N, C-alpha and C positions, 0 to 999 in steps of 0.2 A: 495908149493908142498905137504907138510904134511897135511895141512888143507884140501886140495882137497881130499886126500885119506880118511881122517877122515869123511869128509862130505859124501863121497860115502858109507862108512861103515854105517853111521847113517841112510842114506836113505834106504839102504838094510835092516837094522834092523827094520826100521819103516814099510817097506812093509811086512815083515814077522810077525809083531806084530798084532794079531787079537783080542786082549783083548777089544778094544773099540767096534769093530763090535759085539763081543759076548755080551757085556753089552747092546748094542742097541737092539739086538735080544731078550734078556731076558726082557727088558723093553717093547718091543712091545707085547711079549707073555703075560706079566702081564696085560697090558692094554686090550688085547683081552679077557682074562679070566674075568677081571672086567666087561667088557661090557656084556659078556654072563651071568654072575651072576646077574647083575642088571636087564637085560631083563627077565631072568627067574623068579627072585623074584617079579618083577612087575606083571608078568602074574599070578603067584601063589597068590599074594595079591588080584588081581582083582577077581579071582575065589573064594577065601575065603570070600571076602567082599560080593559077590553075595549070597553065601551059608548062611552066617550069617544073611543077610537081609531076606532071604527066611524063615529061622528058626524063626526069630523074628516076621515076619508077621504071620506065622502059629500059634505061641504062643499067639499073641494078638487076633487072631481069635478064638482060643479055649477058651481064657478067656472071650471074649465077648459072645460066645455061652453059656458058663457056667453061666454068669451073667444074660443073658436073660432067661435061664431055671429056675434059682432060683427066678427071679422076677415074672415069669409067672405062 
C-alpha cells in the first residue's frame, strides 16, 4: 500500500520534472547554431578564396606586363 503511494508520488514528480527536456532543447539549439556557423563560414571562405585568386591573377598579369615592357 505504501509503495503504491510512493510510486504515484514519484510518477507525479517525474511528470513535473522538465530538466531533461530543457537540456535536449539547449542541445538542439547548439546544434542549429553550429550548422548555421559552419554554413556561413563555408560561404565566406568560398568568397574569400575567389577574391584572393582574382587578386593573385591580376598581380601576375601586372608582373608579366612589366617584364614584357622591360624586355622590349
